[in-house]
N, C-alpha and C positions, 0 to 999 in steps of 0.2 A: 501436608496438602498446601499447595500454593494459593495465595490470595489473588483474585482477579483485580486488575487495575484498569480503570477507564483511560483510554488513549484517544486523543483527537488527531486525526490524520488529515493533512492538507496537501493538495497537489493541484497542478494545472492540467486540464484536459483540452488539448488544442488551444491553449492560451486562456481558457475559462477556469476561474477558481472553483474548486470543489472541496468538500470536506465531509467527514463522517466520524462517528465515534465507534470504538471497538473495545471490548473487554478482553484482556489477555493477561497471562501470568508474567509475561515478559515480551519485549518487542525488539526487533532488530531491523536494520535497514532493508534486508531482503524481505522480511515479513511485512514491512510497511509497503514496499513496492508490490508484493503479491496482493495485499489487501486493497491497494489502490486500483490495481487492474481488475480485481473481482468487483469492486464498487463501480468502476467506469463501464465495465462490460459484464453485467450480472448474468446474462443468458447466453453468453458467447463462449466459444472454445478458446478465445484469445487470452485467457488468464495466464499469468506467469506462475510457474511451478514454485511451491514454497521451499523446495530443496535446491533451487537453482543457485548458481554462484552469483556473487554480487555483480560481477561484470556482465554476465548473461542477463540477469534481471534488469539492470540499468539499460542495456542495449534494447531488449525487447520492449520495455516501457517506453523508451524514446520512439521506437517504431510505431507504437500504438498511440502516440501523441500525449503520453503521460510524462510530465516533467515537474521539476521543483517539488519533489516529495519531501515532506517533513512531518514530524509528529512530536507530540509532547503529552505528558500526563495531564489528563483533564480533571483536575482536582477542584 
């Protein structure tokens, strides 16, 4: 069984800083982009698919105004 790790995800939404925390067994750049889109647009169909390619995820995020996505373990 994998242990869940708390991650802090930071991004800009139309130039405004946003952040949130997420528990996950592991994290990748695509997962961070997907999570940021879900956070930015919680009730929208605009979310980025978690199985999208990195290039597709980045392009879609930029179209949604989501940029400068980064994350780190929140220990």
